[in-house]
N, C-alpha and C positions, 0 to 999 in steps of 0.2 A: 547516637544520632541527636543532634540538637534540634530544637524547635525551628530555628532558622533554616536548617537543612531540610527539614520536612516541608516548610512553606515554599522553599526554593524549588523543591521536587514536585510539589503540588502545582504551583505556577507554571513550572516547565511542562507539566503534564496537560494542563489545560491548552497552552499554546500548541503543543505537540498534537493534541487531539483534534484541535481546530484545523491544523494544517493537514492532517491525516484524513479527516472526513470530507475536506473540501478538495485538497490538492494531493492526497497520498504522499506527503512529504514530512511526515512527523519526525523522522530521524535528523532533520536539519536542526531541530530544537532539542529533542529529547536525549538523543545520543551524546552531544556536547555537554548536556546538564548532568548526566551520569558520570562522564569523565570529570567534570568540575568538582564533584563529591568525593572523588578519589577512587572510583571503581576502575580497575584495569580495562583496557580496551576490549579484549576478547569477551570478558565477562559482562561489559557494558552492553555490547551488542546483543548478548543472550538475554540480559535483564530487560533491555529495551522491548525485545520480542514479547516477553512475559506481560508487560504493561500495555503493550499495543493493542492486545486482544480487546481490552476494555474500551478502546475507541470504537471498534466495530459494534460493540454491545450498546455503547450509547447512541451511536449514529443509527443503529437498526431500531431502537426503541423510538428514537425521534422521527424516523422515516416511515412509520407504519402507514401513513396515508399514500405515500409514493409506491410502496412495496405491495399494497393491496391489489390482489388479482395477478401478481407477478410471481408468486411463490413457486409455481412450477418451473418457470424459467430459472429462477435463483438456484433451485436444487440441482437442475440439470447442468447449469453452468459450474456450480460448486464442485460437482463430482469430477468434472474434467480437470479443474484447477487443483483439487485436493489429491487426486491421483498424481498429477504432475509434481505437486509439492513433495510427496513422499519420495518420488524418484530423485527429486533434487536434493532432498536431505540425505539420501543414501549416496548420492554422488559426492555430497560435501564431506561425508565420513570417509570416502575413498580417496578423493583428490582435493587438495587444497584450494580455496577460493582464489588464490593468486594465479592459478591456471587461466582463469577467466577475466582477471581484472582490467587487462589491457583493452578488451573489448567493451567493457561496461560503459565508459564515457560516450562512445559513439552510439551505443544502444540506447542511453538515456537521451542524448541530444536528438536522436532520430524520433524518439517518442514525444519530445517537445514540439517538434515540427508537425508531427501527425496530429497532435491534440488540437492544433490550429486548423490544419488542413481537414481533419475529420468533421469539423463543424460545417463545412460546405457540403459535405457528404450526407449530412443528418437527414436531409429530406427524402433520401433514397428508400423506396418501399422494399423491405427485406423479402417479400413475396416474389419479386421479380428477379431476385438473385438466383443464379443456377445452382443446382445441388453440389456440383463440384466446388464451388466458391464457398459454400457453407461448410463443407467438410474441411476445407483448408483453414477456415477461421476457427472451427472447433479444434483441430490439430494444433494451431498456434496458441489456443487457450490451454491446451495440455502442456505445451512447451513452456508458456509463460508460468504455469504453476511449478514446473520444474525449476525455472529461473528463480522464483521467488523463494523455493525452499533451498536453493543452492547458494545464491548470492543476495537477492532481495532488494537491492538499491532501486527505488523508483518503480517497483513492480506494479504498484497500484495504478500508476499513470499508464502504464502499458496495457494493463487489464481494461482500464477505462477507453483507451483507443480502440482495443479489440471489440469491446461490447457496442461501441458506437457504430462499428461496421456490421457486427452480427445482427443487431436489433435497431429499429427505428423509433425507439421510445424517446421521451424528452430527456434532456441532459440530467436533470435532477433525479429522474428515475433510474437512468444509467448509473449514476454516482451512488445511488442507494444500493442497487444491485452489486456494484463493485465493492462497497464497504463490507457487505456480507461475505462475499467470496473471499476477500483479502483476510477477513476474521478467521475464516475456517483454514485458510492456508497457513496463517500464523499460529493457529492452535495446533495443527499438525507439527510444525517446526518446534513449538514449545514443548510438546509431549516427548519428542525425540531429545531436546536439549536438557529435559529434566533428568534424563538418565545417562546423558553423555557429557554434560557440563556442569557449570555452577551458577545458580541464580542468586542475586543478592535480594532476597525477598524483603527485607526490611526498607530497602530504598525503592523496590518495585511497587510496594503498596501505596504510598502517597502519589507516585507517578501515575499508577494506574487509576486512582480516584480522580486526579486532574484530567487524565485522558478521557475518561467517561464523561466527565462534564463538558470538555471540548468537543468530544464527539457527538453529544447531544446538541450542542448549540450550532455546530457547523451546517446541518441541513436546514435549520431555521433562517440562516444567513443566505444560503443558496436560493431559498424561495423569494428572497427580496432583492437579489442582485441579478441584473441581466447576464445571459449566458456567455456573451462574447468576452466581456472583460475577466470573467472567471476563467475561461479558456486561456486567455493570454496571461493571467496570473500564474496558472498551472504550468504553462510552458516556460515562463520566465524562471520559475523555481527549478524546472528540470534542466534549463540551460546552466544555471548556478551550480546544480549539483553535478552536471556532466563535466563543468569546468574543474570542479573540485577533485573528482575521481581522475580526470586527465592529468591534473598536477600531481596527484598521488602516484599514478601509474608511470608517468613519463618523465617528470621534472624533479620529483622529491628525492 
């Protein structure tokens, strides 16, 4: 691997880490970067997951202020998501992801809409929510974990939407919690992939370093940018990704 390839992967990782920590859309950059350096699509997806964990580590280190006093919530939500992720990975080993591909673009587009709509919901006090509604949200978080382990596309955006409805914390706090949750979900997937697939570690290392840097910078940007344009930015990327998967599932 040449020095230029290493730099390319490093810069791609920084961009991917930024997108992941802010908008949960790292794969819009990191996956094409891995394809560009010659890694086959199936292994590029797995290698991307290996590097993606470092985005969560970087953003968690950077978000200690936002996460302070919320770790009990974080671990509670993480358990639901990780259990779901294990179920999702088991499903992936039993059924090909193509079974679900035709539904994915609509799922992602709906998430894009909800990330905008949920901003209006943000002032709702969760203490006023009935117990049955909270149970539905937690079941949805479990299903979301399964989705992340099974397919993964825009999973972080959907987790962000769910957390907005489950808790009434500030957006930057919700985003920090989301980054931790998604990090553990990706870790579960990685452990399984280590034993069931092939990871290009030589390419994953510079990508991971870049993702750590990008993941660390992301929360600092969020502290300085108003919430509304961030939500619009995330929704726009979700619509772009939904369009891509629609083309891939129905027109390609």
